[in-house]
Residue, then its C-alpha position, 0 to 999 in steps of 0.5 A: m408158247m407159240n413159235a410163230e416162225l415155225g408154226m409149232l407150240e413149245t412147252f413152257p417152262k421146259p424141264s431141265d435135261e437132268r429132270l426130264p427122265e423122271y417123267y418117264k418113270s411110270e408103269d403107266y407109260i405104256s410105250h416103255t412096257d409090254a404090260k397088258r394089265n387092263v382092257f385099255e392096255k390090251l386094246y393098245h397092244l392089239i392095235k399096235g400089232v396092226a400098226l406094226k404091219r403098216k409101218l413095215k409096209l411103208i418102209e418096204e415101199l421106200v427101199t428096194n436094194s439094201k435095207s438098213l434101218l435106224d429106229v430112234g426111240c424104239g421103246t420095247g423094240d417091236f418095230l425093229q423085231v418085225a423089220a428084222k424078220a423081214g430082212w432089214t439090218i436094224t439098229g435102235i436107240e432107246p434112252n429108257i434103260n428098262a425099255r431098252a433091256i426088253a428091246n435087246k431081248k427081242t433084237q439080239n442087242a441091236v438097241h443102244n442108249a441115246e448117246r450112241l446116236f451121235q457116234f454112228k457113221a455118216n451116210t449109214y442108213d436107208v431109213i430112219t424112223l421116229w414114231h412119236v419121238l421127235e416131240h420128246l427131243p430137247n435139242l430139236e434142230e440139232h437132232i434133225s441135223t444129226l439124223k440127216n447126216l446119218l442117212k445115205p444120199g437119197g435116204t428117207l426120214i420118217i417122222a410120226v407126231p401128234n397134230y395140234r390142229s386136229y379136231d380132237a385137239q381143238l375139242y379137248k383143249e388143255f385135256w388133249a392127251a397128246y400134249d402130254a406135258p412135260r414129256h412132249l416138249w414140242h407140238f407140231s403142225q404140218d407147217a412146222i414139220k415142213n419148215l423144220s425140214i426146209r431148214a435142214d435142206m430136206n423135203v417132205i414128199e408125203i404126209l399120211p394119216m395115223k387114224f388109230d391115234a384119234f381113238y387112242v388119244s380121245l380115250l385118254s383125253e376123256k379120262y383126263k377130262s372126266g377122271k374116268m375112261n368113257y369108251l363110248k364117248g372116246f370112240w365117238n370123238g375119235w371117229r368124228s376127228n377122222v371124219k372131219a380130217r377127210s376134208s381138212g387133212e388134219y388128222s390126230s397124228l400124221i406121218y411125214v415122209i422126208k427125203k434127203g437130197 
């Protein structure tokens, strides 16, 4: 369903808040496990290692003095672990009990359940990150308002989300893996994130590509479309998506750097 005012798509009908957790109870939901059962999962973790370094570099460029980080939807805690080793004071939020248990082993119990997000003190964090998490949050604008409140003045909110205007999304249509309904409740464009930021009285100051995502999403989309993992075709379409995005700016996934005034 299209929300023309904001420039985003909405999953309809949405699952109830009570039923939503059921859709995450799967060993195949890779961000909630550290499994390396097959070539695809091993490849995922290899790429994740590179991505973690890039994420750390991004937040290191934003903050020079105190370094307090809140990672919302932190999964098994790898990004928090990397940030802690670099001297950041870390806090995580992870709703899934199994992923949270894994994350707490890596972070000395720095990860909390979802309810704690609304109990933290205002003006606490220099940086808040949501790596492919915003699309999962049922009360979208309420959550954005809460996150803004938790940021220090001049703090930075970093949001990474899939982009339904990318080439791979247009190519795979209903088979595009990043729709991931009903777990993904919202589907964003660049206009949507800018509009949501303006509504919260914040500003998008930079938009960055996540080039690996085009390959990952195309591989999964091939599986959804044909019923089997076609590595060659998936990589080819991921490469094509990135090439086309060089001129359009519409990468498969985008990172938005958003500033609180």
